[in-house]
Every structure is written in structure tokens, then in C-alpha cells.
N, C-alpha and C positions, 0 to 999 in steps of 0.2 A: 126592896125594888124599885122604889123610885129614884131611889138616890142615883140606881145603876142607869135609869130608864134616862135620867136627868141628865148625867153625865154623858152616856152616850150620845144624846141630842147635842150635846154640846161641844162634842169632841168633834162630829157629824159637821155641825156648821162651823167649827173653825178651819177643819179639811178645805171645805167648800170656800172659804172665803181666802184661802190660800194659794190657791193654783191661779187666780186673777181671771178675768178674760182675755183672749186670745185676741189677737188683731185678726182685722178680717180682710185687708190686704198686707202684702209686703214692699210694702212702699221705696225701703231703700234708700238710693239715691236720687229716684226720679226726680223726686218737689226740688232737689237745689241744682240737677241737669237744667230743667223746666228753665228754673229763677234763672241761669247763668246764659241760658241760649236767650232768652227775652232781653237783661239785663247785662249783660255782661260776654257779649257774643263772642269776644276776643280768647274769654280765658274757657269758650266753649267750642270748640273746635266740633266738627260736624265726626269725622272719625275716633274721635276719642270719648266721645257722648254715645255713638254704638255700641263700642267696647266697654264702658266700665256699665251701662245699662244691658245689654245682654249676658254679660257678668251678673247685676243683680237679678234676671229671669233664672240662670244657673243655679243661682241662693236660693231661690222662692223654690223652683222644680226641689232642689235637695230637702227642703224643709217641709217640702207639702203645702205649701202657704201658695194664696193666688197673688196672681200680678193683678196690678191694679188697673182700672179704667184708663185707657189715653194713651198706656204706655206701648201698647204692638205699635199702636196709627203715631205715634211720636216716632216710635223706630222708623216706622215706615216712610215719614218726611225728612229723616234724618239720612236715609240710604236715597230719597230723591235730590237729596242736594250733593250728594256723592255722586250722582249718576248712576244709581243702580235701579233702573225701574223695576227688575223683576225680585229683587228682594222688598223695595217698596211694596210693590203691590204683595207679595206672599207677607207682609207682615199686617195690610190693609185687611188682607184677607181673615187674617187671624182676628184681630182686633174684634171683626164681624161677629166670625164664629164665636167668640167668647163672651163678648156681649151683645147680644141679637139689638140690645136697641140704640146701637152704631150703626145700623145697617144702613140707615136711611146718608149718614153722612158719610161711610165710608165708598158707598153705591155713587155717590157724585161725585168723591176725588177718584175712583178705579173711573168712571166715565171722562174725568177730566181730561186722566191720565191718558187713557187711550185716545180722546178729539187731538189733544197734542202730539201724542209719538203719530198720529196719523195725518198732520198737519206739514209736520217735521219741526215744529217749535219744541225748546228744553223745557 
């Protein structure tokens, strides 16, 4: 009986260790895209980044993983660079919704956008 119990406990322990921890977020190429944006902007054109990051979001959704904090805000900034304020607003609001701790920053960005639009600035 003791051998069966010991064997069962060892088996359960090994099976539990084999699975390994699941990542909290699906980072994909987000960190690489951010790095390129700041350190090699000629290699990170906004429209190319938008395409890659939106593909990363779809991959994450397909695997039921969470998009990392800041990705939606980053996409919002990229859309602003492309002069698409509507999509930028959507992504800023999505960042605020998914990550409530970003509310203050997202509200300030949205307020600044509305101020700039109202005064005719880009």
C-alpha cells in the first residue's frame, strides 16, 4: 500500500512539473517593435508596426492569452502618427478598459487629442 501511495505521489509531482507555468501575457513581437521604434525608427515605420502588432493581438486571442499592458496604447500612438485619430481613440479607450491602472494616462492623452483637434493642431 505504501509503495502504491509513494508511486502515485511521485507520478502526480512529475506530471505537475511537466506542464510548466503559463506566461501571463502574450508578448509576441511587441517588445521588439517598441525597441525598434525608439532605437532604429527607420526600421519601424508606423504602418508596418500596426500590421505586426494587430497580428499579435489576433494570435493572442486565438490562444486565449492576454495582450500585455501598453500594447493598445502603443497602437494608439502609432495610429496618431498615421493621422488616424479615430483608431487612436479606440485603442486608448481599449487600453483604459483592459488595464484600469492606465486610466489617468489614457484620459490625459485623450484630452490632449481633443484639445489639439479643437485648436486645429495635429
